[in-house]
N, C-alpha and C positions, 0 to 999 in steps of 0.2 A: 619400475617403482609400485611399490605397493597398493592392490586395489580397494578402494573406498569399499567398506561393508554395508549395505543396502540391506534393507530387512526382506532380500528378496534375491531368486539371480537375475543377473544382466550387471557384471563387472563395467568400471568404470576406471579410465586409466589416467584420470585425473585429480586435481585437488580441488572441489568446485567450491568456490567461497563468492557465489554470487546467487545465491537465493533469493535475493530480493527482487531480482528479475525472474526467476520463476523457480521453483522446485523442483524435484522430482516426481511424478504421480507415486504412490504405495501398489503395491501388487493388487490390494483388495480394491482400489479403485481401479485399476485397470479390467482386473478379472469381472468385476462390475459393469463397467462398458462393455466390456464384450460379448458377455451375455446378451444386453438387451442389443448390440446389432445383431445376431445372431438366433435370436430366438424372441424376442418383445419389439421387433421393428417396426410396428403398429402407429399410426398417424395418432397422437394423445386427442383428437377432435373427432375424429369417428366415432360413430354412435356403437358399433358392431362388439362384439366382447375383446375381441382379438386389438382393436384400437384402444380399449378400456382396458386391457392389461398394462398397457403404455401408461396412460393416463392416473392408474395406481401408482407407479413407479413413480412417473412427477411427482404425486402429492407426499409419497413418503418421503423422498429426499426433499421436498419443502419443508415438511415436518424438522425433517435434521438439520436442515440449514438455518431454519427460524429458532429450533432449541440453543444452537451454537452461540447465539446475541440474544436470546433471553425474548424473541417477540413472538408474536401472534403468527401459525402460519398464512392465516389471510392479509396480512401485511408484508408479505414477501414478493416481488416480481423478479423476474428471473430475465438476466440479459446476455449481453455475450463476451462480457466481461467486466471491468472498473472502469474503463474509458466509456459504455454506453452505459453506464449508470449514473456517471457522474454527469454526463450529456443530458440524461433524460433530466435528474434531478434541477438543474440549475435551468436549463433551457424551458423542460414541462412548468416549472414554477414564474418563470419571468419573461416567457414568449410573449406576452400583451405589458410590458414594461414593468417598470419596478427598480430594485438600487440591490446591487450584491454587495455584499460587504466580507472580503478576502485578504489574501496576503500573498506576498509575492514568493511564499515557500514551497507552494501547493505545486503539486505533480502537474504536468501538461496539459492533462485530461480536467484541469479545471482551471489552470492560470491562462491556457490559449483560449478556453471557452468564454472566459471573462471578459479575454480584448475582442473576440466575435460578439458578445452581447455588447460591449463597449463601443464598436462601431457600429450597432442597429440603434443607438439610441439607449442604452441602459445605464446609469449611473453606475461606475464602480469604484468602491471604495478599499486601497490598497491599506491594512493597517500597520501599525512600524515592528520591526521586526529587531528584538535583541538580538546581541552577537552570540550569545549559546545558541540560537536559532529557536527563539520561543516569541509568542505575540500574547501580550499581557492581557488579562480579562479586562482590565482597568481601561485598557486603549480601547476594547472593544464597546465598554459602556459609553464611550466617548464618541465612539463612530456612530453608535445608533442614536443619541442625543442631538446629535449633529444632523445625520443624513436621512436618518429615516423616516417616510412618508408615508401615513396613517390612510394617504388613498390607495397605495398601490402595494403590491408585496415588497415586502424587503427581505431577501435570503441571506444569512452567515453561512459561510461556507469555510470550513475550517479543519485542514489534515489530523486525524488521531495521532496518527505516526508519521514520521518524514521518513520517505521513503530510502532517502539520500544519507542522511545523519543520523536515521532512526532516533531524535528528539519526540518527545512524547507532550503532546499539547495538553493543557488540563481543559479538556471539554465535559468535564462535569460541572467545573465552576461557570464555565460557560453556557451551557445548558442549562442552570439554574436562573443564569441573569435574563436569557431570551424567554422563560418559563416566567419569571416572575413582571417582565414587561408586558408578555402576551396578557396575563392577568389581568395587569392592570390597563389593557383597554386595546392593547397593538396584535388586533386580531390576526395580521397577516405578515406575521413575523416568523420564519421558518429557521431552523438550523441543520445544515447538513452537515454531515464528515465524511471525509474518504477515508476509511477504516480498512483500506485494500491491505495496506503492510501490517495494523494490530491486529484484526480479525484471526485465530486461530495461533497466533504467538501470545498475547497478552488477555485478559478475562476482559469482554466486551458483551455490556448486557444494557440494551435501550429499554427495560423495565427499571433501571437503578438510573440510569444516564439517559436523560429525556429527549435527547434528539429526535429530530422531529423526520429526518431522512438519511440513510446511512449506506454506504458504498462496500462492497466487499465481492473480491475476484476470487476462485476458487485454487489457481495455479499458484497461489500464494501460501498456500497448506497445504500441500502435497495432492492437490487434486489435477484435474485436468483443465488445458488453457482452452479458453474459447468458451468461459462461459462465467456468470457473475450473476451477484443480486441486487436490489436495491431496494431497503428497507423502509416502507411508509408508513410513519405514524396514523394510526384511524383516524379520518376525519382531512389528510393532506391531499387535497386533488390538484393534479398538474394536468398539461396536457400530450399526452401521447405523442411518440415522435416516430416511430412504427408505426406507419397507418395502412387498414387493409386484413385486419382480423379481430374476432373475438377474443385473441388469448390474452391469458393474464391480467384476466378482470379488465380487459378493453385498455389496459393502462400500458400494452407494450405489445404490437402484433407481431406475426410470424410463427412459423410450424415451431412449437418447441424444440431444442438440441437434447431428445430425448438422453440421451447417452452420455453427454456431460453432464445435465442437471442429475442424473443417477450417482454419476463419479464425485461431483460436488457435494451430494448427500452423503456418499460413505466417508469420504475427507474431513465432513463437518463430524461425523460419531467418533471418527479417530483422534480429531485436533481437540475434539472434549475431553477426551481419556488423556490426553497428553496435558492440558493445563490442570488436568487435577494434580499431576505428580510434581510439585512446587520444587522437591527434593533436585527432581532432575533441570528445570529449570533455573536454580540458583546456580548448578553445576556450568549447565551452560554459560550463562553468562560470565561465571570465574572463569573460565577457559577463553571468551573474549576478553576479557580484560587483563588476561596474562599474554594472550596474543599481542595487544596494543603495548603493552610495555615491552614484549620481547622486541618488536619493530622499533619502537623507540629507542630502545638502546643502540640494536646494530645497524640505527640509520642516523646520526646526529642529525638535530636540527630540525626532524619530521615534527608535526602537531596532528593531534587528533582533532576533528574541525565539529566540537560540539561542546566544547568547554567555557563555563562562566569568562567572565573578565577577570578574578581571581585566580584562575584556572583550575576551578572547583570542577569534577564531571557533574553533567545532568544527567536527569534522567531520560534515560533513554529504552530503547527496544535491546533485550540481552542477545541478539543475533548480531546486529550493526556497528561497524566500525569505517569511520570516514576519515584517511590519513593524509595530510598534506605533505609532499616531497618538496621542499623550496627549490626554483629555479628548472626543474626538471616538468617535462610533459607527462602526461598523464597515458596519452596514446602512446608512447616509448614505454611506458613501465608495462604496459598491459601487454603488449605485443612482446615484450622481456619475459613477462611471469608466464605467458601461453607458452612460449617455446618450451618454457621447463613443465609445465603440467598443471601451472596452476590458472583457475579462473577466477577472475574478479570484471568490476568496471568502472566506468570513470562517473558514474551517478547513477539517473535514469535508465534502462535498458534501450527505450525508445531515442534516447538521444545521444547515447554512447558514439555514435560514429560524427559526433560535431566537434569539429578544433576549438568553439566557441567553451570558457570555462563555465561552471554550473550555475545558471541562474538562482539558485537556492544559494548558495556558497558564497556568491557575491549580493545577495540579499543581505544576507548575516553579517556584512564587511568584512571576509574573509579577501583578503589583497590579492591584487590577480595574479601575481607571481606563487602564490601557494595555491591558487582554485586552479590554476592550469596546471599543476602536478598532485589533483587529488583524485585518489584512487578509493571507491568503494568496496569491504569485506566484508561478505553476510554469512555465516552460517547458518545449518539447518540442523534440527532436533536430532540427525545422524552423522554429523560433522565429530570427528573423534579429535582428542587431545594430538594425538601422535601427528595427523594429517596439518594441524596447527601450526607444529613444533617445525615441520618440515616445511611448512608455509615461510613461516621465520626465516629461513635458510635461504631459500629461492630467492624474497623479497633483499634480503642482504646482497645477494649478489647482484641482482639486477640494477638495485640501487648504486652500487658501488663501481658498477661498468658504466652506465649512464653518467655520473657522477666526474667520472675520467675525460669524457668528452665536451664538458661544459669550457668555455673559454675564460682563460684566465682574468681576474679584477672584476 
């Protein structure tokens, strides 16, 4: 099998179509992290010059990450990743009570945090979900009219783009709605968006789409694992959840992960360059669409899990495809693909070991017989057409073999 051509040495003997789970860090990221580990390993909170060299690297990275999303440097809080950022946003705002408005399409970092908050007495409102994976802005307006408590914080938490289907929510309209209500007197109304899958793949600009809090994670755009960030609009105050230090303007205690932060900064700079290449993104989207057509052709009955009721495609990330193979089990498909060198997943990586169908797909109204056999394929900016062509062939082989084992009738 021909190796994937990454922009640096290090052959990969698989066709990697699981980039929503994690992306491979760029060579420039690896080099920058190595340099920090070997030459600038001081504690950035130390006052001596060696420590301040590390501090300078952290702050330069903060500027790069802020620039990627159109934010100010002082409004960025570094965390251990998307999950911590989501937790900090929700628990930090609602630790003393309030209302959370969200939906059942969210990543488990939000969905399960909402369940925990509800057990602690927070009112949780789940917006209705359309079959194409959208929550309509009007449903948000209705929920806020009915449930918002002027005396307590109300937090709206909606993903920018879904990690399983790639469906892009209309965050701009929701942000305008929240801003209008706040201007009308609802001072304690906040909009948080988990943009973990969007940042680095789509233009995300908090100066144009005025969310109050936004989550991002480095390893989704070719940075390292174990580091992320939370954007906080100026004036948003939350209760720190990591207690025990003055770091991150006292919003997140603990010695900073300097190598990870530096790597994230480099990845952010590279992502800005990629996002300016609109022709490349158009080509990648066309490759994804051709891949889907190929799979649906060789696997009769297969369905893309993000279409409107009349079969029209919806707005999705250019890199994500979630395909249902009726009556088959996703785990069996994934094992068959893995044996033949193709990496994919059954949804969120953190729940891919579960035998239960995806809560996201069920919330969209996907029948269980389809949800059980749904597989997510996600490409990166380095995926090639040849890889996708070979993947279609492998998928056809695996699905055909598994279909022969199904009971008759």
